[in-house]
N, C-alpha and C positions, 0 to 999 in steps of 0.2 A: 811666204810659202813654208817657212819653217813652222810657223804656227798652224797652218792648214795641215801640214804633215802630222804634227803632234795630235791635232784634233781627230783626224781620220784614224790614226793608230789607236788612240784611246777608245774609239768606237768600234775597234776590231777590223778596220779596213786599212787602206794604204794609198799612197799616190799612184801606185801601179794599178790599183783597182778603180781609179777615178775615170769617169766617163764624160764629165762635162764641168766646165768652170765658167762662171760669170764674173768678170772683173770690171769694177766701176772705179774710174779714176777721177780725182778732183780737177786735174790739170791735163788737158789733151797733149801737152808737150811731154808727158811722161809715158806715152804709148810706146815710143821706140825703146826706152829702157825696160818697160814691162815685157816687150817681145823678146829682148835679149835674155831676160831672166827666164822666160818661158822656154826658150831653146836650151838654156843651161839645165833647167829642172827636167825637161822632157826632150832629150836629144834625138829620140826616135819614137815613132808611133804616139804622138801626143794626144791627149783627150781633146774633145771639142772645146772650143773657146769662144766666148761671146764677150765683147767689150763695149763699154759705154762711158760717156763723160757725164758727171753729175750735172743736172740742170741748174743747181744752186750750190753755193759754197756752204759747207758745214765746217765750222771752226775746228781745226786740228785733224780733220779727216783727209787723208791723201789717197787711200785705196781701200776698197771693200771687195772681198772675194767670197763667192759662194761656190761650193763644190758639191757635186753629186758623185757618189762612188758606190760600188758594189760592196756588200758585206763580206 
C-alpha cells in the first residue's frame, strides 16, 4: 500500500481519492491479513474492493494491486 500511495501521489492523486481497488493474491490464506491491512489503511469510508486468487502461481508474486482514483 505504501507503493500504491506513492504512485497515486506522483500522479497528482491520493489514497483519499481512491474509488476502487482490485487485489489479487497468490495464496488465499493471505486474505485475512490483507483485510487487516485494508482496515488499517482505510479505517472509515473505504473505497470499493475486489479480491481474487491467482489461478496459477507466478514465481515471486504474492500480491498485485490495481487502483482507480480521482485526479
